[in-house]
TORLUMPA-932179 format. One record per residue (C-alpha): residue number from 1; x, y, z. Coordinates in Angstrom, 2 decimals, m for minus. Layout:
TORLUMPA-932179
+-----+---------+---------+---------+
| num |       X |       Y |       Z |
+-----+---------+---------+---------+
| NUM |       X |       Y |       Z |
...
+-----+---------+---------+---------+
END
This chain:
TORLUMPA-932179
+-----+---------+---------+---------+
| num |       X |       Y |       Z |
+-----+---------+---------+---------+
|   1 |  139.13 |   12.10 |  m18.24 |
|   2 |  139.03 |   15.11 |  m20.52 |
|   3 |  137.26 |   15.03 |  m23.87 |
|   4 |  140.51 |   16.09 |  m25.52 |
|   5 |  142.08 |   12.92 |  m24.21 |
|   6 |  139.29 |   10.72 |  m25.71 |
|   7 |  139.44 |   12.22 |  m29.21 |
|   8 |  142.55 |   13.18 |  m31.11 |
|   9 |  142.76 |   16.87 |  m31.88 |
|  10 |  142.62 |   16.20 |  m35.63 |
|  11 |  139.26 |   14.45 |  m35.29 |
|  12 |  137.91 |   17.24 |  m33.09 |
|  13 |  138.98 |   19.90 |  m35.60 |
|  14 |  137.46 |   17.94 |  m38.50 |
|  15 |  134.18 |   17.53 |  m36.63 |
|  16 |  134.15 |   21.23 |  m35.80 |
|  17 |  134.79 |   22.20 |  m39.43 |
|  18 |  132.06 |   19.82 |  m40.62 |
|  19 |  129.58 |   21.35 |  m38.18 |
|  20 |  130.42 |   24.84 |  m39.41 |
|  21 |  130.07 |   23.78 |  m43.06 |
|  22 |  126.70 |   22.16 |  m42.41 |
|  23 |  125.48 |   25.22 |  m40.53 |
|  24 |  126.61 |   27.61 |  m43.26 |
|  25 |  125.13 |   25.40 |  m45.99 |
|  26 |  121.77 |   25.24 |  m44.25 |
|  27 |  121.73 |   28.97 |  m43.65 |
|  28 |  122.75 |   29.80 |  m47.23 |
|  29 |  120.48 |   27.49 |  m49.19 |
|  30 |  117.35 |   26.88 |  m47.12 |
|  31 |  115.88 |   30.32 |  m47.87 |
|  32 |  116.45 |   32.46 |  m50.93 |
|  33 |  116.32 |   36.24 |  m51.36 |
|  34 |  114.68 |   38.01 |  m54.31 |
|  35 |  116.32 |   41.23 |  m55.53 |
|  36 |  116.15 |   43.63 |  m58.47 |
|  37 |  118.32 |   41.19 |  m60.45 |
|  38 |  115.44 |   38.68 |  m60.47 |
|  39 |  113.06 |   41.08 |  m62.26 |
|  40 |  112.38 |   41.25 |  m66.03 |
|  41 |  114.54 |   43.33 |  m68.36 |
|  42 |  113.82 |   44.78 |  m71.83 |
|  43 |  113.94 |   41.97 |  m74.38 |
|  44 |  112.86 |   39.24 |  m71.96 |
|  45 |  110.07 |   36.86 |  m72.99 |
|  46 |  108.37 |   34.45 |  m70.60 |
|  47 |  106.09 |   31.65 |  m71.80 |
|  48 |  103.18 |   30.93 |  m69.47 |
|  49 |  100.67 |   28.08 |  m69.30 |
|  50 |   97.23 |   29.12 |  m68.05 |
|  51 |   94.38 |   27.35 |  m66.25 |
|  52 |   91.32 |   28.18 |  m64.18 |
|  53 |   91.69 |   25.53 |  m61.50 |
|  54 |   94.42 |   23.91 |  m59.39 |
|  55 |   92.57 |   20.60 |  m59.21 |
|  56 |   92.66 |   19.24 |  m55.68 |
|  57 |   95.68 |   21.29 |  m54.56 |
|  58 |   95.02 |   23.71 |  m51.69 |
|  59 |   97.07 |   26.66 |  m52.93 |
|  60 |   96.51 |   28.65 |  m49.71 |
|  61 |   98.69 |   26.33 |  m47.61 |
|  62 |  102.16 |   27.61 |  m46.80 |
|  63 |  104.92 |   27.60 |  m44.20 |
|  64 |  108.63 |   27.15 |  m43.63 |
|  65 |  110.47 |   24.57 |  m45.75 |
|  66 |  107.15 |   23.75 |  m47.46 |
|  67 |  106.82 |   21.57 |  m50.56 |
|  68 |  104.23 |   22.78 |  m53.09 |
|  69 |  103.41 |   20.14 |  m55.72 |
|  70 |  101.50 |   21.52 |  m58.72 |
|  71 |  102.49 |   18.86 |  m61.24 |
|  72 |   98.80 |   18.09 |  m61.84 |
|  73 |   98.03 |   21.51 |  m63.35 |
|  74 |   96.33 |   21.18 |  m66.75 |
|  75 |   97.05 |   24.01 |  m69.24 |
|  76 |   94.12 |   25.38 |  m71.22 |
|  77 |   96.24 |   27.73 |  m73.30 |
|  78 |   99.60 |   29.45 |  m73.39 |
|  79 |  100.66 |   33.08 |  m73.57 |
|  80 |  104.00 |   34.85 |  m73.89 |
|  81 |  104.87 |   37.88 |  m71.74 |
|  82 |  107.08 |   40.32 |  m73.65 |
|  83 |  109.02 |   43.17 |  m72.07 |
|  84 |  110.32 |   46.22 |  m73.95 |
|  85 |  112.38 |   49.32 |  m73.41 |
|  86 |  110.17 |   52.35 |  m72.76 |
|  87 |  111.86 |   54.12 |  m75.68 |
|  88 |  110.23 |   51.61 |  m78.08 |
|  89 |  106.58 |   52.31 |  m77.14 |
|  90 |  104.39 |   54.85 |  m79.03 |
|  91 |  105.87 |   58.35 |  m78.84 |
|  92 |  102.97 |   59.97 |  m76.96 |
|  93 |  103.32 |   57.29 |  m74.25 |
|  94 |  107.01 |   58.13 |  m73.96 |
|  95 |  106.20 |   61.75 |  m73.16 |
|  96 |  104.52 |   60.61 |  m69.94 |
|  97 |  106.64 |   57.66 |  m68.81 |
|  98 |  110.20 |   58.59 |  m69.83 |
|  99 |  110.66 |   62.08 |  m68.25 |
| 100 |  112.13 |   62.11 |  m64.73 |
| 101 |  112.71 |   58.36 |  m65.04 |
| 102 |  109.08 |   57.44 |  m64.34 |
| 103 |  109.46 |   53.96 |  m65.89 |
| 104 |  112.28 |   51.82 |  m67.27 |
| 105 |  110.29 |   48.78 |  m68.42 |
| 106 |  107.16 |   48.24 |  m70.53 |
| 107 |  105.01 |   45.14 |  m71.05 |
| 108 |  102.69 |   44.95 |  m74.07 |
| 109 |   99.32 |   43.20 |  m73.92 |
| 110 |   97.05 |   41.82 |  m76.68 |
| 111 |   94.66 |   44.25 |  m78.33 |
| 112 |   90.91 |   43.91 |  m77.71 |
| 113 |   87.50 |   45.55 |  m77.91 |
| 114 |   86.08 |   46.82 |  m74.59 |
| 115 |   82.50 |   48.03 |  m74.26 |
| 116 |   82.37 |   48.35 |  m78.05 |
| 117 |   85.48 |   50.57 |  m78.20 |
| 118 |   88.59 |   49.40 |  m80.10 |
| 119 |   91.63 |   49.20 |  m77.80 |
| 120 |   95.08 |   49.24 |  m79.42 |
| 121 |   98.68 |   49.45 |  m78.19 |
| 122 |   97.93 |   48.49 |  m74.55 |
| 123 |  101.01 |   48.72 |  m72.33 |
| 124 |  101.79 |   48.40 |  m68.64 |
| 125 |  104.76 |   50.32 |  m67.25 |
| 126 |  107.14 |   49.41 |  m64.42 |
| 127 |  110.12 |   50.90 |  m62.63 |
| 128 |  112.78 |   48.48 |  m61.44 |
| 129 |  115.32 |   49.83 |  m58.94 |
| 130 |  117.56 |   48.38 |  m56.25 |
| 131 |  114.90 |   49.16 |  m53.63 |
| 132 |  111.63 |   48.14 |  m55.31 |
| 133 |  109.76 |   46.95 |  m58.39 |
| 134 |  106.74 |   49.17 |  m58.93 |
| 135 |  103.74 |   49.37 |  m61.25 |
| 136 |  103.69 |   53.04 |  m62.34 |
| 137 |  100.73 |   52.99 |  m64.75 |
| 138 |   99.44 |   51.87 |  m68.11 |
| 139 |   98.50 |   53.26 |  m71.51 |
| 140 |   95.99 |   52.41 |  m74.23 |
| 141 |   94.81 |   53.95 |  m77.47 |
| 142 |   91.01 |   54.20 |  m77.70 |
| 143 |   89.50 |   55.14 |  m81.06 |
| 144 |   92.93 |   56.46 |  m82.16 |
| 145 |   93.23 |   58.64 |  m79.02 |
| 146 |   96.31 |   57.80 |  m76.88 |
| 147 |   95.51 |   57.60 |  m73.16 |
| 148 |   98.62 |   57.32 |  m70.94 |
| 149 |   97.64 |   56.77 |  m67.30 |
| 150 |  100.42 |   57.38 |  m64.77 |
| 151 |   99.61 |   56.47 |  m61.18 |
| 152 |   99.71 |   59.32 |  m58.69 |
| 153 |  101.66 |   56.97 |  m56.41 |
| 154 |  103.35 |   53.82 |  m57.63 |
| 155 |  101.97 |   50.39 |  m56.74 |
| 156 |  104.81 |   48.59 |  m54.92 |
| 157 |  104.69 |   45.07 |  m56.33 |
| 158 |  107.95 |   44.01 |  m54.62 |
| 159 |  109.92 |   45.76 |  m51.88 |
| 160 |  113.57 |   44.63 |  m52.07 |
| 161 |  115.15 |   42.61 |  m50.74 |
| 162 |  112.28 |   40.10 |  m50.61 |
| 163 |  112.85 |   37.75 |  m47.66 |
| 164 |  110.70 |   35.34 |  m45.68 |
| 165 |  108.63 |   37.20 |  m43.10 |
| 166 |  108.72 |   40.57 |  m44.88 |
| 167 |  105.53 |   42.68 |  m44.98 |
| 168 |  104.79 |   46.00 |  m46.68 |
| 169 |  101.89 |   47.99 |  m48.14 |
| 170 |  101.26 |   50.76 |  m50.66 |
| 171 |   98.51 |   53.01 |  m51.99 |
| 172 |   98.22 |   53.90 |  m55.68 |
| 173 |   95.70 |   55.29 |  m58.10 |
| 174 |   94.88 |   57.51 |  m61.05 |
| 175 |   92.07 |   59.84 |  m62.15 |
| 176 |   91.98 |   60.68 |  m65.84 |
| 177 |   89.36 |   62.35 |  m68.01 |
| 178 |   89.15 |   63.47 |  m71.64 |
| 179 |   86.33 |   65.78 |  m72.76 |
| 180 |   83.88 |   64.08 |  m75.15 |
| 181 |   85.52 |   60.70 |  m74.51 |
| 182 |   85.16 |   59.72 |  m70.86 |
| 183 |   86.75 |   59.19 |  m67.46 |
| 184 |   88.81 |   56.43 |  m65.84 |
| 185 |   89.55 |   56.18 |  m62.12 |
| 186 |   91.50 |   53.61 |  m60.08 |
| 187 |   92.17 |   53.55 |  m56.33 |
| 188 |   94.27 |   50.63 |  m55.07 |
| 189 |   95.68 |   49.42 |  m51.76 |
| 190 |   98.16 |   46.52 |  m51.79 |
| 191 |   99.35 |   44.57 |  m48.74 |
| 192 |  102.26 |   42.17 |  m49.32 |
| 193 |  103.49 |   39.42 |  m47.00 |
| 194 |  106.13 |   36.78 |  m47.67 |
| 195 |  104.45 |   33.90 |  m45.86 |
| 196 |  106.41 |   30.83 |  m46.92 |
| 197 |  109.56 |   29.32 |  m48.37 |
| 198 |  110.47 |   25.90 |  m49.70 |
| 199 |  110.26 |   23.97 |  m52.96 |
| 200 |  107.83 |   24.43 |  m55.84 |
| 201 |  107.30 |   21.66 |  m58.40 |
| 202 |  105.40 |   22.18 |  m61.65 |
| 203 |  105.58 |   20.71 |  m65.15 |
| 204 |  108.57 |   23.02 |  m65.66 |
| 205 |  110.66 |   21.51 |  m62.83 |
| 206 |  111.46 |   21.91 |  m59.11 |
| 207 |  112.81 |   25.16 |  m57.68 |
| 208 |  113.69 |   26.82 |  m54.37 |
| 209 |  111.11 |   29.57 |  m53.88 |
| 210 |  109.64 |   32.24 |  m51.66 |
| 211 |  105.84 |   32.50 |  m51.47 |
| 212 |  104.45 |   36.05 |  m51.55 |
| 213 |  100.79 |   36.76 |  m50.78 |
| 214 |   99.33 |   40.09 |  m51.93 |
| 215 |   95.88 |   41.26 |  m50.86 |
| 216 |   94.56 |   44.05 |  m53.07 |
| 217 |   91.56 |   46.31 |  m52.44 |
| 218 |   90.64 |   48.33 |  m55.51 |
| 219 |   87.89 |   50.62 |  m56.75 |
| 220 |   87.61 |   51.01 |  m60.54 |
| 221 |   85.34 |   53.52 |  m62.24 |
| 222 |   84.73 |   54.34 |  m65.89 |
| 223 |   82.41 |   56.63 |  m67.84 |
| 224 |   82.08 |   56.67 |  m71.65 |
| 225 |   80.55 |   59.83 |  m73.07 |
| 226 |   79.53 |   58.34 |  m76.42 |
| 227 |   77.55 |   55.59 |  m74.69 |
| 228 |   76.26 |   57.84 |  m71.91 |
| 229 |   77.29 |   54.98 |  m69.64 |
| 230 |   79.31 |   54.79 |  m66.46 |
| 231 |   79.97 |   52.21 |  m63.78 |
| 232 |   82.06 |   51.63 |  m60.68 |
| 233 |   83.10 |   48.41 |  m59.01 |
| 234 |   84.73 |   47.48 |  m55.73 |
| 235 |   87.27 |   44.70 |  m56.18 |
| 236 |   89.02 |   42.48 |  m53.65 |
| 237 |   91.54 |   40.01 |  m55.00 |
| 238 |   94.44 |   37.99 |  m53.68 |
| 239 |   97.61 |   37.15 |  m55.59 |
| 240 |   99.72 |   34.15 |  m54.55 |
| 241 |  103.20 |   34.23 |  m56.13 |
| 242 |  105.98 |   31.66 |  m56.00 |
| 243 |  109.28 |   33.36 |  m56.82 |
| 244 |  112.72 |   31.93 |  m57.60 |
| 245 |  116.13 |   33.35 |  m58.39 |
| 246 |  117.00 |   33.87 |  m62.04 |
| 247 |  113.48 |   34.12 |  m63.44 |
| 248 |  111.86 |   37.28 |  m64.79 |
| 249 |  108.48 |   36.69 |  m63.20 |
| 250 |  106.83 |   34.38 |  m60.65 |
| 251 |  107.22 |   30.71 |  m61.52 |
| 252 |  103.58 |   30.33 |  m60.49 |
| 253 |  100.91 |   32.94 |  m59.82 |
| 254 |   97.37 |   32.20 |  m58.65 |
| 255 |   94.91 |   35.08 |  m58.52 |
| 256 |   91.68 |   34.69 |  m56.58 |
| 257 |   88.84 |   37.15 |  m57.03 |
| 258 |   85.52 |   35.93 |  m55.65 |
| 259 |   84.68 |   32.65 |  m57.35 |
| 260 |   87.08 |   33.31 |  m60.23 |
| 261 |   90.50 |   31.68 |  m60.11 |
| 262 |   93.27 |   32.26 |  m62.65 |
| 263 |   96.46 |   30.22 |  m62.67 |
| 264 |   99.59 |   31.02 |  m64.69 |
| 265 |  102.97 |   29.33 |  m64.51 |
| 266 |  106.27 |   29.46 |  m66.41 |
| 267 |  106.34 |   26.51 |  m68.80 |
| 268 |  107.78 |   25.02 |  m71.96 |
| 269 |  105.94 |   24.82 |  m75.29 |
| 270 |  103.44 |   21.98 |  m75.22 |
| 271 |  102.15 |   19.94 |  m78.16 |
| 272 |   98.90 |   21.43 |  m79.53 |
| 273 |   97.90 |   18.05 |  m80.99 |
| 274 |   97.46 |   16.62 |  m77.50 |
| 275 |   96.54 |   19.71 |  m75.47 |
| 276 |   94.83 |   23.02 |  m75.91 |
| 277 |   97.69 |   24.84 |  m77.51 |
| 278 |   99.06 |   28.23 |  m78.30 |
| 279 |   96.88 |   31.12 |  m79.41 |
| 280 |   96.57 |   32.07 |  m83.06 |
| 281 |   98.45 |   35.07 |  m84.34 |
| 282 |   96.94 |   38.25 |  m82.98 |
| 283 |   95.71 |   39.36 |  m86.40 |
| 284 |   93.29 |   36.41 |  m86.43 |
| 285 |   89.80 |   37.43 |  m85.26 |
| 286 |   88.01 |   35.15 |  m82.81 |
| 287 |   85.25 |   36.32 |  m80.46 |
| 288 |   82.00 |   35.18 |  m78.83 |
| 289 |   79.00 |   37.55 |  m78.63 |
| 290 |   77.31 |   37.87 |  m76.22 |
| 291 |   79.46 |   36.48 |  m73.46 |
| 292 |   78.15 |   35.39 |  m70.94 |
| 293 |   75.33 |   33.67 |  m72.81 |
| 294 |   72.00 |   32.71 |  m71.29 |
| 295 |   70.42 |   31.49 |  m74.54 |
| 296 |   72.12 |   31.64 |  m77.92 |
| 297 |   75.45 |   33.17 |  m78.81 |
| 298 |   77.53 |   33.59 |  m81.95 |
| 299 |   81.17 |   32.73 |  m82.53 |
| 300 |   82.79 |   35.18 |  m84.95 |
| 301 |   86.10 |   34.28 |  m86.58 |
| 302 |   88.20 |   34.93 |  m89.65 |
| 303 |   90.57 |   32.55 |  m91.42 |
| 304 |   93.21 |   33.56 |  m93.97 |
| 305 |   93.45 |   30.30 |  m95.87 |
| 306 |   90.87 |   27.67 |  m96.78 |
| 307 |   91.16 |   24.38 |  m94.94 |
| 308 |   89.92 |   22.17 |  m92.14 |
| 309 |   88.37 |   23.92 |  m89.12 |
| 310 |   87.70 |   22.41 |  m85.69 |
| 311 |   85.63 |   24.19 |  m83.02 |
| 312 |   85.48 |   22.39 |  m79.67 |
| 313 |   84.23 |   23.32 |  m76.18 |
| 314 |   86.24 |   22.22 |  m73.13 |
| 315 |   85.40 |   22.32 |  m69.44 |
| 316 |   87.80 |   23.60 |  m66.78 |
| 317 |   89.52 |   20.22 |  m66.45 |
| 318 |   90.38 |   20.13 |  m70.16 |
| 319 |   87.74 |   17.55 |  m71.14 |
| 320 |   86.03 |   18.10 |  m74.53 |
| 321 |   82.31 |   18.39 |  m73.79 |
| 322 |   80.99 |   19.50 |  m77.20 |
| 323 |   82.24 |   19.43 |  m80.80 |
| 324 |   80.57 |   22.38 |  m82.52 |
| 325 |   82.11 |   22.04 |  m85.97 |
| 326 |   84.54 |   19.93 |  m87.98 |
| 327 |   84.98 |   20.42 |  m91.70 |
| 328 |   86.28 |   22.49 |  m94.60 |
| 329 |   85.81 |   26.26 |  m94.73 |
| 330 |   86.77 |   28.90 |  m97.27 |
| 331 |   88.99 |   31.79 |  m96.20 |
| 332 |   87.17 |   34.85 |  m94.93 |
| 333 |   84.82 |   35.78 |  m92.08 |
| 334 |   82.48 |   33.17 |  m90.59 |
| 335 |   79.90 |   32.77 |  m87.83 |
| 336 |   78.87 |   29.68 |  m85.86 |
| 337 |   75.93 |   29.63 |  m83.44 |
| 338 |   76.43 |   28.28 |  m79.95 |
| 339 |   73.74 |   27.40 |  m77.43 |
| 340 |   74.30 |   26.17 |  m73.91 |
| 341 |   71.16 |   24.03 |  m74.16 |
| 342 |   72.00 |   22.41 |  m77.50 |
| 343 |   75.60 |   21.82 |  m76.45 |
| 344 |   74.29 |   20.36 |  m73.18 |
| 345 |   76.31 |   22.81 |  m71.11 |
| 346 |   75.42 |   23.47 |  m67.49 |
| 347 |   75.91 |   26.94 |  m66.07 |
| 348 |   79.60 |   27.61 |  m65.59 |
| 349 |   82.86 |   28.52 |  m67.28 |
| 350 |   84.14 |   26.80 |  m70.43 |
| 351 |   86.72 |   27.31 |  m73.15 |
| 352 |   85.98 |   27.35 |  m76.87 |
| 353 |   88.93 |   26.20 |  m78.98 |
| 354 |   89.27 |   27.21 |  m82.62 |
| 355 |   91.82 |   25.18 |  m84.57 |
| 356 |   92.88 |   26.17 |  m88.10 |
| 357 |   95.93 |   25.64 |  m90.28 |
| 358 |   97.54 |   28.61 |  m88.50 |
| 359 |   97.28 |   27.14 |  m85.01 |
| 360 |   94.93 |   27.13 |  m82.06 |
| 361 |   93.14 |   29.94 |  m80.23 |
| 362 |   91.04 |   29.71 |  m77.09 |
| 363 |   88.29 |   32.01 |  m75.79 |
| 364 |   86.57 |   31.81 |  m72.42 |
| 365 |   82.79 |   31.14 |  m72.55 |
| 366 |   80.47 |   31.75 |  m69.59 |
| 367 |   77.08 |   30.02 |  m69.62 |
| 368 |   74.39 |   31.44 |  m67.31 |
+-----+---------+---------+---------+
END
């Protein structure tokens, strides 16, 4: 007896259609593809929670149809990535990164002091095209001197389309010197491999993702004429990125460099009364000198209005291990001494939280 005689043709056709639908559905939705449309655009802002540990989660594990559960991540502080049009950055930066369409996206970073030199207007520049998303250089202003650093060859962060199993590599670098100021050199090799796909779950939700692993070998060198000081360092770090459609940056990125681990993930605003919250406004001064400390250190900070001040030290799991100060302070500049011995801190990495009327700021503290 023929199969067609056992089953009516209508049932056979329905079964065939159902099989096709299931096959197409599985093919279309089991793995995603990342393209230029999933990259940041001028005006985008992305809020990130940050930590220095993943707890007991082995972040190196990956595979096909893999489920990554990072719901146990504990945020130590939050930051906001902001992207701008290159035409809005300082004019002398534009002269380097706008001609011949070198860059079409800029990301600004917080200002800081490095090796005793004031750093202002720090930017990183990218070029987003249909074929790739590349890091084309960065720019800073040191002691009122603009220093735009365009890579000789772009660092290919993503090669589009990004699909499971893809692999690519790139070489980039820059050599830049200014008489009577100093020299900066960077040589970088990046190897990318999309080594997994599946579902990522964090405090922000669950998403279909691709997992991209980047291994970066880099040599950084710097010489400062005024300090008669120069140094070079070989770096090897690995970036693990979980990427989803419709987001301007990885939903989760874990960077591993030696014993140091940094974790950043897209998140909502969390309550600073129950967690270590958002940083203070950038005009607020908060620093620890020296850092690392092996004996005594000093916390320098400035407050703009009189009021209650709380200074607390947290370990990497978010547990408060020492309360340095709690009380009223007048507006102005202040100093508080910190000692690893008196605070009963073992050697390791901690976070010092300063809470004022304006909000909360967190600085990393290393005890040696």
